[in-house]
ChimeraX commands (.cxc) that place a marker at each C-alpha (Angstrom):
marker #1 position -15.55,-15.03,10.20 radius 0.5
marker #1 position -18.36,-12.73,11.23 radius 0.5
marker #1 position -17.29,-9.56,12.99 radius 0.5
marker #1 position -19.88,-10.12,15.73 radius 0.5
marker #1 position -18.90,-13.65,16.71 radius 0.5
marker #1 position -16.92,-14.29,19.89 radius 0.5
marker #1 position -13.39,-15.68,19.84 radius 0.5
marker #1 position -13.66,-19.33,18.76 radius 0.5
marker #1 position -11.30,-20.45,21.55 radius 0.5
marker #1 position -11.95,-18.42,24.69 radius 0.5
marker #1 position -15.30,-16.83,23.87 radius 0.5
marker #1 position -14.13,-13.21,24.28 radius 0.5
marker #1 position -16.62,-10.79,22.77 radius 0.5
marker #1 position -15.55,-8.29,20.12 radius 0.5
marker #1 position -13.58,-5.54,21.88 radius 0.5
marker #1 position -12.68,-7.72,24.89 radius 0.5
marker #1 position -9.28,-9.13,25.77 radius 0.5
marker #1 position -8.75,-12.85,25.28 radius 0.5
marker #1 position -8.74,-15.08,28.32 radius 0.5
marker #1 position -5.37,-16.13,29.75 radius 0.5
marker #1 position -3.62,-18.64,27.44 radius 0.5
marker #1 position -6.23,-18.44,24.69 radius 0.5
marker #1 position -5.02,-20.25,21.54 radius 0.5
marker #1 position -5.96,-17.25,19.36 radius 0.5
marker #1 position -4.13,-14.59,21.44 radius 0.5
marker #1 position -1.09,-13.12,19.66 radius 0.5
marker #1 position 2.12,-12.29,21.53 radius 0.5
marker #1 position 2.60,-8.50,21.52 radius 0.5
marker #1 position 6.40,-9.00,21.26 radius 0.5
marker #1 position 6.81,-11.48,18.39 radius 0.5
marker #1 position 3.31,-11.72,16.85 radius 0.5
marker #1 position 3.22,-15.50,17.29 radius 0.5
marker #1 position 0.66,-17.52,19.15 radius 0.5
marker #1 position 1.15,-16.39,22.77 radius 0.5
marker #1 position 0.88,-19.83,24.37 radius 0.5
marker #1 position 3.76,-21.11,22.21 radius 0.5
marker #1 position 5.75,-17.94,21.44 radius 0.5
marker #1 position 9.03,-16.46,22.51 radius 0.5
marker #1 position 8.18,-16.86,26.19 radius 0.5
marker #1 position 8.13,-13.23,27.32 radius 0.5
marker #1 position 6.27,-13.04,30.67 radius 0.5
marker #1 position 3.19,-10.82,30.83 radius 0.5
marker #1 position 4.86,-8.41,33.30 radius 0.5
marker #1 position 7.77,-7.88,30.88 radius 0.5
marker #1 position 5.32,-7.14,28.06 radius 0.5
marker #1 position 3.73,-4.40,30.17 radius 0.5
marker #1 position 7.17,-2.98,31.09 radius 0.5
marker #1 position 7.95,-2.68,27.35 radius 0.5
marker #1 position 4.80,-0.60,26.90 radius 0.5
marker #1 position 3.15,-3.27,24.78 radius 0.5
marker #1 position -0.43,-4.50,25.13 radius 0.5
marker #1 position -2.34,-7.63,24.27 radius 0.5
marker #1 position -4.79,-7.11,21.43 radius 0.5
marker #1 position -8.52,-7.34,21.91 radius 0.5
marker #1 position -10.63,-9.76,19.89 radius 0.5
marker #1 position -11.77,-7.97,16.68 radius 0.5
marker #1 position -14.08,-10.65,15.34 radius 0.5
marker #1 position -11.46,-11.76,12.83 radius 0.5
marker #1 position -8.57,-14.19,13.08 radius 0.5
marker #1 position -5.27,-12.38,13.80 radius 0.5
marker #1 position -3.60,-11.27,10.54 radius 0.5
marker #1 position -6.78,-11.26,8.46 radius 0.5
marker #1 position -7.08,-7.44,8.63 radius 0.5
marker #1 position -3.53,-7.05,7.32 radius 0.5
marker #1 position -4.17,-9.52,4.47 radius 0.5
marker #1 position -7.25,-7.53,3.49 radius 0.5
marker #1 position -5.28,-4.28,3.66 radius 0.5
marker #1 position -2.46,-5.63,1.45 radius 0.5
marker #1 position -4.84,-7.43,-0.93 radius 0.5
marker #1 position -3.42,-10.86,-0.08 radius 0.5
marker #1 position -5.94,-13.60,-0.82 radius 0.5
marker #1 position -5.72,-17.22,-1.81 radius 0.5
marker #1 position -7.93,-20.08,-2.87 radius 0.5
marker #1 position -7.54,-23.81,-2.35 radius 0.5
marker #1 position -7.04,-25.78,-5.55 radius 0.5
marker #1 position -7.39,-29.55,-5.19 radius 0.5
marker #1 position -4.49,-30.21,-7.53 radius 0.5
marker #1 position -2.10,-27.33,-6.76 radius 0.5
marker #1 position -2.87,-26.47,-3.14 radius 0.5
marker #1 position -3.15,-22.86,-2.03 radius 0.5
marker #1 position -2.89,-20.34,-4.90 radius 0.5
marker #1 position -2.72,-16.55,-4.67 radius 0.5
marker #1 position -5.75,-14.79,-6.13 radius 0.5
marker #1 position -7.74,-11.57,-5.97 radius 0.5
marker #1 position -10.38,-10.89,-3.35 radius 0.5
marker #1 position -13.14,-11.15,-6.00 radius 0.5
marker #1 position -12.36,-14.82,-6.72 radius 0.5
marker #1 position -15.17,-17.03,-5.40 radius 0.5
marker #1 position -13.96,-18.85,-2.29 radius 0.5
marker #1 position -11.01,-16.48,-1.70 radius 0.5
marker #1 position -9.75,-16.25,1.87 radius 0.5
marker #1 position -7.06,-14.17,3.58 radius 0.5
marker #1 position -3.62,-15.53,2.62 radius 0.5
marker #1 position -2.09,-15.93,6.09 radius 0.5
marker #1 position 0.80,-17.99,4.65 radius 0.5
marker #1 position 1.79,-15.01,2.50 radius 0.5
marker #1 position 1.43,-12.73,5.51 radius 0.5
marker #1 position 3.99,-14.78,7.44 radius 0.5
marker #1 position 6.24,-14.92,4.38 radius 0.5
marker #1 position 6.10,-11.32,3.18 radius 0.5
marker #1 position 5.45,-9.34,6.37 radius 0.5
marker #1 position 7.08,-8.94,9.75 radius 0.5
marker #1 position 5.59,-8.27,13.18 radius 0.5
marker #1 position 5.91,-4.66,14.31 radius 0.5
marker #1 position 5.58,-4.78,18.09 radius 0.5
marker #1 position 5.22,-0.99,18.39 radius 0.5
marker #1 position 2.21,-1.01,16.07 radius 0.5
marker #1 position 0.88,-4.39,17.22 radius 0.5
marker #1 position 0.44,-5.61,13.67 radius 0.5
marker #1 position 2.16,-7.16,10.68 radius 0.5
marker #1 position 3.83,-4.78,8.21 radius 0.5
marker #1 position 5.22,-5.48,4.74 radius 0.5
marker #1 position 8.90,-6.43,4.72 radius 0.5
marker #1 position 11.12,-3.81,3.17 radius 0.5
marker #1 position 14.55,-4.40,1.78 radius 0.5
marker #1 position 17.31,-2.52,0.07 radius 0.5
marker #1 position 19.38,-4.05,-2.69 radius 0.5
marker #1 position 22.87,-2.61,-2.86 radius 0.5
marker #1 position 25.25,-2.92,-5.80 radius 0.5
marker #1 position 28.80,-2.15,-4.69 radius 0.5
marker #1 position 30.92,-0.35,-7.29 radius 0.5
marker #1 position 34.00,-2.44,-6.74 radius 0.5
marker #1 position 35.25,-5.20,-9.03 radius 0.5
marker #1 position 35.55,-7.62,-6.10 radius 0.5
marker #1 position 31.92,-7.24,-4.99 radius 0.5
marker #1 position 28.54,-7.89,-6.55 radius 0.5
marker #1 position 25.12,-7.19,-5.08 radius 0.5
marker #1 position 23.66,-7.87,-1.68 radius 0.5
marker #1 position 20.18,-7.66,-0.23 radius 0.5
marker #1 position 20.08,-5.74,3.03 radius 0.5
marker #1 position 16.92,-6.04,5.09 radius 0.5
marker #1 position 16.26,-2.69,6.73 radius 0.5
marker #1 position 13.37,-0.30,7.23 radius 0.5
marker #1 position 15.23,2.78,5.99 radius 0.5
marker #1 position 17.97,3.56,3.51 radius 0.5
marker #1 position 20.08,5.01,6.34 radius 0.5
marker #1 position 19.85,1.76,8.32 radius 0.5
marker #1 position 20.74,-0.26,5.21 radius 0.5
marker #1 position 23.70,2.01,4.45 radius 0.5
marker #1 position 25.02,1.56,7.99 radius 0.5
marker #1 position 24.77,-2.21,7.65 radius 0.5
marker #1 position 26.47,-2.12,4.22 radius 0.5
marker #1 position 29.32,0.01,5.55 radius 0.5
marker #1 position 29.88,-2.56,8.29 radius 0.5
marker #1 position 30.41,-5.19,5.60 radius 0.5
marker #1 position 32.07,-3.34,2.72 radius 0.5
marker #1 position 33.84,-0.38,4.41 radius 0.5
marker #1 position 33.13,1.71,1.33 radius 0.5
marker #1 position 30.48,4.32,0.59 radius 0.5
marker #1 position 30.22,3.98,-3.18 radius 0.5
marker #1 position 26.88,2.17,-3.56 radius 0.5
marker #1 position 23.94,2.06,-5.96 radius 0.5
marker #1 position 20.69,1.52,-4.03 radius 0.5
marker #1 position 17.45,-0.06,-5.15 radius 0.5
marker #1 position 14.43,0.11,-2.83 radius 0.5
marker #1 position 12.65,-3.21,-2.98 radius 0.5
marker #1 position 9.35,-4.23,-1.42 radius 0.5
marker #1 position 8.09,-7.78,-1.90 radius 0.5
marker #1 position 10.84,-8.40,-4.41 radius 0.5
marker #1 position 9.81,-5.66,-6.83 radius 0.5
marker #1 position 12.20,-2.82,-7.59 radius 0.5
marker #1 position 10.31,0.35,-6.79 radius 0.5
marker #1 position 12.99,3.00,-7.18 radius 0.5
marker #1 position 16.70,3.41,-7.87 radius 0.5
marker #1 position 18.97,6.05,-6.46 radius 0.5
marker #1 position 22.65,6.64,-6.99 radius 0.5
marker #1 position 24.40,7.63,-3.80 radius 0.5
marker link #1:1,2 radius 0.2
marker link #1:2,3 radius 0.2
marker link #1:3,4 radius 0.2
marker link #1:4,5 radius 0.2
marker link #1:5,6 radius 0.2
marker link #1:6,7 radius 0.2
marker link #1:7,8 radius 0.2
marker link #1:8,9 radius 0.2
marker link #1:9,10 radius 0.2
marker link #1:10,11 radius 0.2
marker link #1:11,12 radius 0.2
marker link #1:12,13 radius 0.2
marker link #1:13,14 radius 0.2
marker link #1:14,15 radius 0.2
marker link #1:15,16 radius 0.2
marker link #1:16,17 radius 0.2
marker link #1:17,18 radius 0.2
marker link #1:18,19 radius 0.2
marker link #1:19,20 radius 0.2
marker link #1:20,21 radius 0.2
marker link #1:21,22 radius 0.2
marker link #1:22,23 radius 0.2
marker link #1:23,24 radius 0.2
marker link #1:24,25 radius 0.2
marker link #1:25,26 radius 0.2
marker link #1:26,27 radius 0.2
marker link #1:27,28 radius 0.2
marker link #1:28,29 radius 0.2
marker link #1:29,30 radius 0.2
marker link #1:30,31 radius 0.2
marker link #1:31,32 radius 0.2
marker link #1:32,33 radius 0.2
marker link #1:33,34 radius 0.2
marker link #1:34,35 radius 0.2
marker link #1:35,36 radius 0.2
marker link #1:36,37 radius 0.2
marker link #1:37,38 radius 0.2
marker link #1:38,39 radius 0.2
marker link #1:39,40 radius 0.2
marker link #1:40,41 radius 0.2
marker link #1:41,42 radius 0.2
marker link #1:42,43 radius 0.2
marker link #1:43,44 radius 0.2
marker link #1:44,45 radius 0.2
marker link #1:45,46 radius 0.2
marker link #1:46,47 radius 0.2
marker link #1:47,48 radius 0.2
marker link #1:48,49 radius 0.2
marker link #1:49,50 radius 0.2
marker link #1:50,51 radius 0.2
marker link #1:51,52 radius 0.2
marker link #1:52,53 radius 0.2
marker link #1:53,54 radius 0.2
marker link #1:54,55 radius 0.2
marker link #1:55,56 radius 0.2
marker link #1:56,57 radius 0.2
marker link #1:57,58 radius 0.2
marker link #1:58,59 radius 0.2
marker link #1:59,60 radius 0.2
marker link #1:60,61 radius 0.2
marker link #1:61,62 radius 0.2
marker link #1:62,63 radius 0.2
marker link #1:63,64 radius 0.2
marker link #1:64,65 radius 0.2
marker link #1:65,66 radius 0.2
marker link #1:66,67 radius 0.2
marker link #1:67,68 radius 0.2
marker link #1:68,69 radius 0.2
marker link #1:69,70 radius 0.2
marker link #1:70,71 radius 0.2
marker link #1:71,72 radius 0.2
marker link #1:72,73 radius 0.2
marker link #1:73,74 radius 0.2
marker link #1:74,75 radius 0.2
marker link #1:75,76 radius 0.2
marker link #1:76,77 radius 0.2
marker link #1:77,78 radius 0.2
marker link #1:78,79 radius 0.2
marker link #1:79,80 radius 0.2
marker link #1:80,81 radius 0.2
marker link #1:81,82 radius 0.2
marker link #1:82,83 radius 0.2
marker link #1:83,84 radius 0.2
marker link #1:84,85 radius 0.2
marker link #1:85,86 radius 0.2
marker link #1:86,87 radius 0.2
marker link #1:87,88 radius 0.2
marker link #1:88,89 radius 0.2
marker link #1:89,90 radius 0.2
marker link #1:90,91 radius 0.2
marker link #1:91,92 radius 0.2
marker link #1:92,93 radius 0.2
marker link #1:93,94 radius 0.2
marker link #1:94,95 radius 0.2
marker link #1:95,96 radius 0.2
marker link #1:96,97 radius 0.2
marker link #1:97,98 radius 0.2
marker link #1:98,99 radius 0.2
marker link #1:99,100 radius 0.2
marker link #1:100,101 radius 0.2
marker link #1:101,102 radius 0.2
marker link #1:102,103 radius 0.2
marker link #1:103,104 radius 0.2
marker link #1:104,105 radius 0.2
marker link #1:105,106 radius 0.2
marker link #1:106,107 radius 0.2
marker link #1:107,108 radius 0.2
marker link #1:108,109 radius 0.2
marker link #1:109,110 radius 0.2
marker link #1:110,111 radius 0.2
marker link #1:111,112 radius 0.2
marker link #1:112,113 radius 0.2
marker link #1:113,114 radius 0.2
marker link #1:114,115 radius 0.2
marker link #1:115,116 radius 0.2
marker link #1:116,117 radius 0.2
marker link #1:117,118 radius 0.2
marker link #1:118,119 radius 0.2
marker link #1:119,120 radius 0.2
marker link #1:120,121 radius 0.2
marker link #1:121,122 radius 0.2
marker link #1:122,123 radius 0.2
marker link #1:123,124 radius 0.2
marker link #1:124,125 radius 0.2
marker link #1:125,126 radius 0.2
marker link #1:126,127 radius 0.2
marker link #1:127,128 radius 0.2
marker link #1:128,129 radius 0.2
marker link #1:129,130 radius 0.2
marker link #1:130,131 radius 0.2
marker link #1:131,132 radius 0.2
marker link #1:132,133 radius 0.2
marker link #1:133,134 radius 0.2
marker link #1:134,135 radius 0.2
marker link #1:135,136 radius 0.2
marker link #1:136,137 radius 0.2
marker link #1:137,138 radius 0.2
marker link #1:138,139 radius 0.2
marker link #1:139,140 radius 0.2
marker link #1:140,141 radius 0.2
marker link #1:141,142 radius 0.2
marker link #1:142,143 radius 0.2
marker link #1:143,144 radius 0.2
marker link #1:144,145 radius 0.2
marker link #1:145,146 radius 0.2
marker link #1:146,147 radius 0.2
marker link #1:147,148 radius 0.2
marker link #1:148,149 radius 0.2
marker link #1:149,150 radius 0.2
marker link #1:150,151 radius 0.2
marker link #1:151,152 radius 0.2
marker link #1:152,153 radius 0.2
marker link #1:153,154 radius 0.2
marker link #1:154,155 radius 0.2
marker link #1:155,156 radius 0.2
marker link #1:156,157 radius 0.2
marker link #1:157,158 radius 0.2
marker link #1:158,159 radius 0.2
marker link #1:159,160 radius 0.2
marker link #1:160,161 radius 0.2
marker link #1:161,162 radius 0.2
marker link #1:162,163 radius 0.2
marker link #1:163,164 radius 0.2
marker link #1:164,165 radius 0.2
marker link #1:165,166 radius 0.2
marker link #1:166,167 radius 0.2
view
């Protein structure tokens, strides 16, 4: 979509807020389509210090897909397939965005999911995946479950082990 075109639903120009109940408008709380989202009233959104996004000229989520390098192409036999941005016909992979990212209301955008994999050093336990933004948050959640502090941690983003620390 051209960056100079108005919103395809409400006609808002680039840099303007969408009209009330525009189909394209994202909910600042949950990131879903505002007209069918979590149902937070506009006055509550303002009280939380959140704002509705302005129209950027691109469909919501496309900027994040570009940033993360998430593209796909439609294959007649196999459906939507992940690909690189240089592939002819590649478009932003919004399905992957909703699968591998979460809405960050404070930032007003989607961010990559982060997880911590914990291996508990006890014969009765195995491994568990703990979804948390920080190691400290994951450790607190693990302690709630296991009541022990003898863990091996693996930082994982998008299912790839990035680092390993012994605690």
